[in-house]
N, C-alpha and C positions, 0 to 999 in steps of 0.2 A: 880061341884067337892064337894064330903063330908068330912067334917074334917077327917078323917081317913085315905082317898087318900093324902090329902095335909099330912098330918104326915108322912106316908110312904114316898111321893117323899122328902119332906125335911130330913127325916132320912137319905133317901139313897144318897141324895145329900152331908148332912153333913158325911157320913161314906164316900164317895169318896174325899171329900176334904180332910177330914182329913189323908187318905190314900197317897193322893197327895203330900200334905203340909210336911208330915213325910217323904216319899221317897227324897224330893229336898231337905229339911232343912240339912238331914243328911249329903247330898252330900256337902252342902253349909259350912256346920261347920267341915267337914273332909277335910283338906288341901292336904291330902296324894290322896284323889278321883279323879279316872281319867276314863274316858270312853275307855281310850285305850282297856284296855283286851278285853272289850264285843264286839269292833268294830273288833277288829283284829283277833278275834276267830269265827266270823261271817261264818256260813253256807250256806247261801243262800245270793245271789248278794254280795258275799265278796268283788269283786272289788269295788263298792262304798262304802262299809262300810270300805274298807281297805282306801278308798281316805278320807274320812272324818277321819280318824286316822294320817293324816299327819301332822308332826308337825307345820306347817303355819296355818292348820286347826282346831286343837285339842283344843287349846284355847276356840275358838268360840262355838265348840260342845259343849264343857264341860258347859261354861257358860250357853247357850242356855239348858242343860240338867238340870243343875243345879238349875238355876233361872226359867226356864219352868215351872218344879215341883210345884215348891215352889209357882207360879204367879198362878197356875193354882188351887192350894190347897186353896189359900187365896179366888180366887174370887168364888169357890165353898161354901166355907165357909159361905162366905158374901151372895150369891144371888145375884153376880153381873158381870155383864157380862158375863152372863152363857153361853149364845147361841157362842159367838167368842169364848170364854176360851174352852170351851168344842169340838167345833169343831175343835181347834188347837191341845188340848189334845188328841182328837181321831188319827189325823194323827200323834202325837208323840208316841201314842200305838202301832199303825200297824209300825211304823220305829222299835220300839222295838222288835215287834213280829217277824220278818225276819231272823235277826243275829242267833237266835237260834232254825230256823226250818228246820228240816233235812225232807224234804218232804216225806212222810203225816206225818213223826213224827215231834211235836213239842218238845217232854221231854219223858221221861221214862214212864209218868202216861197221857198223853192225845196224842189223835190223831186229828192231825188238829187244835183244838181248844185249847187253853190255858187262863191263866187269860187276857193278854194283849186284845185279842179279846172280852174276855167279857167286860173287862175296856173301850174298844173302843165303842161297843156296848152302853154300859150305857151312855158313854159321848154323844153318838150321839143322843140317847133320848132326853138326857137333852137337846141338842140345838135344837132338832126338835119341843119339847113341851115348850121350853122355861122355864126350871123348876127354874130360879131365881126369875121368877113372883111370886110364891107359897113361902109365907113369908118370901122374900129376899126383898134385894135392888132394884134389878131388877123392882120388883112391885111397888114401892114404887117411883124411879126414871121415870118409864114408865107413869105416870099419868102427864100429860100436856108438855110432851117431845116433842122434834121432831120427827115426823118420822121415820127420820136418825136413829136415838137412837132404835126406838122401834121395827126395820127393822133389824138392824145387829148386835146392842149390848144386846136389851133385848127383 
């Protein structure tokens, strides 16, 4: 891989990391934030998303949402556990996609594909290509580490 390619991967990873971190930390810092409105307004799989919005589940859903995005951002920024973090992040983006999908329209500006699908695909590519090994902690930690770390985290 050339230096220009490595730089492109790192810049994309950092941009996605900042995007996820900011989305998460603004939720963490806002005591009024809740996923309830988003979940209750689901257009697709409304039963499932309504179930997640139940008062006994909502605190856990909010916590996972806030801190999941924040942690994903930190992992991408540091290039640490990018394979695992990106895989879970792609799943999270798919979960964000369906509530706003009114098949085949995802919004007034898109047809089937929106930013959540693009984010999920970028995260899937990060996971499959182990983007954290390029100028990230995964590359440094993978040297001399166990096969388990190399396979699942790095």
